[in-house]
C-alpha positions in Angstrom: 22.6 14.3 -16.3 24.9 16.4 -14.1 22.3 19.3 -13.9 19.6 16.9 -12.6 21.9 15.7 -9.8 22.5 19.2 -8.7 18.8 20.0 -8.8 17.9 16.9 -6.7 20.7 17.8 -4.2 19.4 21.4 -3.9 15.9 20.1 -3.3 17.0 17.7 -0.6 19.2 20.2 1.2 16.6 22.9 0.7 13.8 20.8 2.3 16.2 19.8 5.2 16.9 23.4 5.9 13.3 24.3 5.7 12.4 21.5 8.2 15.2 22.6 10.5 14.1 26.2 10.6 10.4 25.2 11.1 11.4 22.9 14.0 13.5 25.6 15.7 10.7 28.1 15.4 8.2 25.7 17.0 10.7 24.8 19.7 11.1 28.4 20.7 7.4 28.7 21.3 7.4 26.0 23.9 6.1 22.4 24.3 2.5 23.2 23.6 3.4 24.6 20.1 4.8 21.2 19.1 1.9 19.2 20.4 -0.4 17.8 17.7 -3.6 18.4 19.7 -2.6 22.0 20.5 -5.4 23.6 18.4 -8.1 21.7 20.3 -6.4 21.6 23.7 -8.7 22.7 26.5 -6.1 22.9 29.3 -2.7 24.5 29.5 0.1 21.9 29.8 1.7 23.7 32.7 -1.5 23.8 34.7 -2.0 20.0 34.7 -1.4 18.1 37.9 0.6 15.3 36.5 0.9 13.4 39.8 -2.9 13.2 39.9 -3.1 12.1 36.2 -0.5 9.4 36.7 -2.2 8.1 39.9 -5.5 7.9 38.2 -4.0 6.1 35.2 -2.3 3.5 37.5 -5.6 2.8 39.3 -7.1 1.4 36.1 
C-alpha cells in the first residue's frame, strides 16, 4: 500500500510541475499565446482600438 501512495504522489506532483512549466512557457510568449481563439484570430491584440470597441459595446 505504501508504494501506491508514493506513485499517486509522484503523479500529482509531476502533473503540477508539467502544468506550471507549460503555463510559464505560454506566458513568456505573450497574451495572444494564452488566448483560446489565437489559432483563428484575424487581428493582432495590440492593434485593436479598445476604446472604439468599448464605445460600440456600450451603444447596444
